[in-house]
C-alpha positions as CSV (number, residue, x, y, z in Angstrom):
1,I,115.8,158.5,101.6
2,V,116.4,155.4,99.6
3,Q,118.4,157.2,97.0
4,V,120.6,158.9,99.6
5,L,121.3,155.6,101.3
6,A,122.1,153.9,98.0
7,A,124.5,156.7,97.1
8,V,126.3,156.4,100.5
9,L,126.5,152.6,100.2
10,D,127.8,152.8,96.6
11,R,130.7,155.1,97.8
12,L,131.5,152.7,100.7
13,V,131.6,149.8,98.3
14,I,134.0,151.7,96.0
15,Q,136.2,152.7,98.9
16,N,136.3,149.2,100.3
17,A,137.0,147.7,96.9
18,S,140.1,149.9,96.5
19,I,141.3,149.0,99.9
20,A,140.8,145.3,99.2
21,M,142.9,145.5,96.0
22,G,145.9,146.4,98.1
23,D,146.0,142.9,99.6
24,P,145.1,140.4,97.0
25,G,146.3,137.4,99.0
26,Q,143.6,137.8,101.7
27,V,140.4,136.3,100.3
28,T,137.4,135.7,102.6
29,K,134.0,134.1,102.1
30,F,132.7,137.7,101.4
31,H,134.7,138.1,98.1
32,A,132.9,137.4,94.8
33,M,134.2,136.4,91.4
34,K,132.3,139.3,89.8
35,A,130.1,142.2,90.8
36,P,126.3,141.5,90.9
37,G,124.2,142.5,88.0
38,I,122.0,144.7,90.1
39,G,123.0,148.0,91.7
40,V,122.5,149.1,95.3
41,L,119.6,151.4,94.4
42,Q,117.8,148.7,92.4
43,Y,118.3,146.3,95.3
44,L,116.9,148.7,97.9
45,E,113.9,149.5,95.7
46,R,112.9,145.9,95.4
């Protein structure tokens, strides 16, 4: 179940990142300078 959830979340992150790239002037507190060093699956397994 964890692996399936991680795969779905990874796809959502990729889709949302591509949407956000369309409007670079809109930055919120949820934007980061770089991607975290840990993936979704590794985070969920912790």
